[in-house]
FIMAR-108478 format. One record per residue (C-alpha): residue in one letter; x, y, z. Coordinates in steps of 0.5 Angstrom, whole numbers, padded with zeros to 4 digits, always signed. Layout:
BEGIN
aXYZ
...
END
This chain:
BEGIN
m-0045+0070+0114
a-0043+0063+0116
e-0039+0059+0111
t-0042+0052+0109
v-0038+0045+0109
l-0040+0039+0105
v-0039+0033+0109
t-0040+0027+0105
g-0042+0020+0109
g-0046+0023+0114
t-0048+0017+0117
g-0041+0015+0118
y-0037+0015+0125
v-0032+0020+0123
a-0036+0024+0119
g-0041+0025+0125
w-0036+0027+0128
c-0033+0032+0123
v-0040+0035+0122
a-0040+0036+0131
e-0034+0039+0130
l-0036+0044+0124
l-0042+0046+0128
g-0038+0047+0134
r-0034+0052+0130
g-0040+0056+0127
y-0040+0053+0121
d-0047+0051+0117
v-0046+0044+0115
r-0049+0040+0109
a-0048+0032+0110
t-0050+0028+0104
v-0054+0021+0106
r-0056+0015+0101
d-0063+0015+0103
a-0066+0022+0105
s-0069+0018+0111
r-0063+0017+0115
g-0062+0024+0116
e-0066+0025+0122
r-0062+0019+0125
v-0056+0024+0124
r-0059+0030+0127
r-0060+0026+0133
a-0054+0023+0134
v-0050+0029+0133
a-0056+0034+0138
t-0052+0029+0143
v-0046+0033+0143
s-0048+0040+0139
d-0053+0045+0140
r-0053+0048+0133
v-0056+0042+0129
d-0061+0047+0126
h-0055+0049+0122
l-0054+0042+0119
e-0058+0040+0113
f-0058+0034+0108
a-0057+0032+0101
v-0058+0026+0098
a-0052+0023+0094
d-0049+0016+0093
l-0042+0015+0090
t-0043+0010+0085
a-0048+0015+0081
d-0047+0022+0079
d-0054+0024+0081
g-0055+0029+0087
w-0048+0032+0087
k-0049+0038+0084
a-0054+0040+0088
a-0050+0038+0094
v-0044+0042+0093
d-0048+0048+0091
g-0046+0054+0095
c-0041+0050+0099
d-0034+0054+0101
y-0031+0047+0103
v-0032+0039+0102
l-0030+0034+0108
h-0030+0028+0103
v-0030+0023+0109
a-0035+0017+0105
s-0033+0011+0104
p-0036+0005+0099
l-0039+0000+0103
g-0038-0007+0101
a-0035-0014+0104
d-0027-0013+0105
e-0025-0019+0102
a-0018-0018+0098
n-0016-0022+0092
t-0023-0024+0091
g-0028-0023+0084
d-0032-0018+0088
e-0026-0013+0091
e-0027-0009+0085
q-0034-0008+0084
a-0035-0007+0092
l-0029-0003+0094
l-0024-0001+0089
v-0028+0002+0083
p-0033+0006+0088
a-0028+0009+0092
r-0024+0011+0086
d-0030+0013+0082
g-0034+0016+0087
t-0028+0021+0090
v-0027+0024+0082
r-0034+0024+0082
v-0034+0029+0088
l-0028+0033+0086
r-0031+0034+0080
a-0037+0037+0082
a-0034+0041+0088
a-0029+0044+0082
a-0035+0046+0078
a-0038+0049+0084
g-0033+0054+0086
v-0031+0050+0093
r-0024+0053+0095
r-0022+0047+0098
v-0023+0039+0099
v-0020+0035+0104
m-0021+0027+0103
t-0021+0022+0109
s-0015+0017+0106
a-0012+0012+0111
a-0005+0011+0114
n-0004+0004+0110
t-0004+0008+0103
a+0003+0011+0106
s+0006+0004+0108
p+0011-0001+0106
a+0009-0007+0103
s+0010-0011+0109
y+0009-0008+0116
r+0014-0012+0119
s+0020-0007+0116
e+0023-0003+0121
g+0022+0004+0121
v+0018+0010+0121
t+0015+0013+0115
d+0012+0019+0113
e+0007+0022+0108
t+0012+0022+0102
l+0012+0014+0101
w+0006+0011+0097
t+0003+0004+0098
d+0006+0000+0091
l-0001-0002+0088
a+0003-0008+0085
t+0004-0011+0091
p+0001-0018+0090
k-0005-0020+0095
l-0005-0013+0097
p-0012-0013+0102
a-0018-0010+0098
y-0019-0004+0103
r-0012-0002+0102
r-0012-0003+0095
s-0018+0002+0095
k-0016+0007+0099
t-0009+0008+0095
a-0012+0007+0088
a-0018+0013+0091
e-0012+0018+0093
r-0008+0017+0088
a-0014+0019+0083
a-0015+0025+0088
w-0008+0027+0086
e-0009+0026+0079
f-0015+0029+0078
m-0012+0036+0082
d-0006+0035+0076
s-0011+0036+0071
c-0016+0042+0075
e-0014+0049+0072
g-0019+0052+0077
p-0017+0055+0084
m-0019+0049+0088
t-0014+0046+0092
l-0014+0039+0096
a-0011+0036+0102
t-0012+0029+0105
v-0011+0026+0112
l-0009+0019+0113
p-0012+0016+0119
g-0010+0010+0124
a-0014+0006+0128
v-0020+0010+0130
f-0023+0010+0137
g-0026+0014+0142
p-0034+0015+0144
l-0040+0014+0139
l-0045+0018+0137
s-0050+0013+0135
p-0049+0005+0136
d-0051+0005+0128
t-0044+0005+0125
l-0039+0002+0129
g-0033+0002+0124
s-0026+0000+0128
v-0029+0001+0134
r-0032-0006+0133
i-0025-0008+0136
i-0026-0005+0142
a-0034-0008+0143
r-0031-0015+0141
m-0026-0015+0146
l-0031-0013+0152
s-0036-0018+0150
g-0031-0023+0151
a-0032-0026+0144
m-0024-0026+0143
p-0020-0032+0146
g-0014-0027+0146
t-0011-0022+0143
p-0007-0023+0136
r+0001-0020+0136
i-0002-0014+0132
g+0000-0007+0133
l-0005+0000+0132
e-0003+0007+0131
v-0010+0009+0135
v-0012+0016+0133
d-0018+0019+0137
v-0024+0020+0133
r-0025+0027+0136
d-0018+0029+0134
l-0019+0026+0127
a-0025+0031+0126
d-0021+0037+0129
v-0014+0035+0124
h-0020+0035+0118
v-0022+0042+0120
r-0015+0045+0121
a-0013+0042+0114
m-0019+0045+0111
t-0017+0052+0113
a-0009+0053+0114
p-0006+0056+0107
e+0000+0051+0109
a-0005+0045+0108
a-0006+0046+0101
g-0003+0040+0096
q-0001+0036+0102
r-0002+0029+0105
f-0003+0029+0113
l-0002+0023+0117
a-0006+0023+0123
t-0004+0017+0127
g-0003+0017+0134
e+0001+0012+0139
f+0002+0005+0137
l-0001+0000+0142
w+0000-0008+0141
m-0007-0011+0142
h-0005-0014+0149
d-0003-0007+0151
i-0010-0004+0149
a-0013-0010+0153
v-0009-0009+0159
i-0011-0001+0159
l-0019-0004+0159
r-0018-0009+0164
e-0015-0004+0169
g-0019+0002+0167
l-0026-0001+0167
g-0026-0005+0173
d-0032-0010+0173
a-0034-0008+0166
g-0028-0010+0163
a-0027-0017+0166
k-0029-0021+0160
v-0023-0017+0156
p-0018-0023+0154
t-0011-0021+0156
r-0007-0028+0154
q-0003-0026+0148
l-0004-0031+0142
p+0002-0034+0139
d+0002-0033+0131
f+0001-0039+0129
a-0005-0040+0132
v-0007-0033+0129
r-0005-0036+0122
a-0009-0043+0123
a-0015-0039+0125
a-0015-0034+0119
l-0015-0040+0115
f-0023-0041+0117
d-0024-0034+0119
k-0024-0029+0114
s-0025-0023+0118
l-0017-0025+0120
r-0014-0025+0113
d-0014-0018+0112
v-0010-0016+0118
m-0005-0022+0118
p+0000-0017+0114
g+0000-0013+0120
l+0002-0020+0125
g+0008-0017+0128
r+0008-0011+0125
r+0014-0006+0127
n+0013-0001+0122
r+0010+0006+0125
h+0008+0013+0121
s+0010+0020+0123
t+0006+0026+0125
a+0011+0031+0125
k+0008+0035+0119
a+0001+0035+0122
k+0004+0038+0128
r+0009+0043+0124
l+0004+0045+0119
l-0003+0045+0123
d-0001+0045+0130
w-0005+0038+0131
a-0003+0035+0138
p-0007+0028+0139
r-0009+0026+0146
p-0006+0020+0149
a-0009+0013+0146
a-0011+0010+0153
a-0015+0016+0154
s-0019+0015+0147
v-0019+0007+0148
l-0023+0008+0155
d-0027+0014+0152
c-0029+0009+0147
a-0031+0003+0151
r-0035+0007+0156
s-0039+0010+0150
l-0039+0003+0148
l-0042+0000+0155
d-0047+0007+0155
h-0050+0005+0148
d-0050-0003+0150
v-0047-0004+0144
v-0045-0012+0144
v-0041-0015+0138
s-0040-0023+0138
END
């Protein structure tokens, strides 16, 4: 009899690929959705890459409420907690705590509590690489999972604060959990790769904006690119490897400046990449634009970034080997074009 895995946030970009990866490996999968009507959309999307969608079912549950979580985890052997709260990613506003931090932290504990009560063997939680980063990305060097983002840092972006607080809460819960359940966390970088559906773009929106010509140039921002398929793979490896219990795993990839990404798109897509900007914007221009464009404010700490993350632990303990970043960028772009995604 196949083991059953619960995947939270089933409508999300990463979660969809986790569902597909699990089905491909012979697991039965239950995915949470906030609205029952969304389940069939997920099923259709996953069916584009899997012929085992008859082994996929859905449970209605929301990170902000207890309702539904007991039923969601019932009979599950593992949980991949991929879901993140929705909300405007605006640091240092009155809405920050309500929109992101509280549901991320409390929702994580809610999932873990239900999983422990149900006898789940292991939970793998999706965190973020910026929970293991120095206060300023501009410091030189390579950091690993032993570093934690300091929540006392002034003007910490809301997303980074919420992810760090949620992962901290997860490990604190496990410290007091007396049952046999174990936890592993996965800390990805910028997630690119093909779409299962255009409904949820996530970080892929950056590539879409470049393809549409909506960006006048590329800011001097670097991204550690990980393919969504490789991210799903490392989640499953962390779920099953005995050595993964109690471990954090950075799942970043090759470092690319946005200018590098633009060149990859222009050279790899031919005419389809003609609108991609290859002019690099000076830092002062980006800072000036951020005064008027709220979407730029949270990326400002990464302007001119130098810090990198090490994935040595994932490679050593999980035998994880992500694909080249250029391949992921191009597969992402081709998928966006195939789905006719346009972002202004």
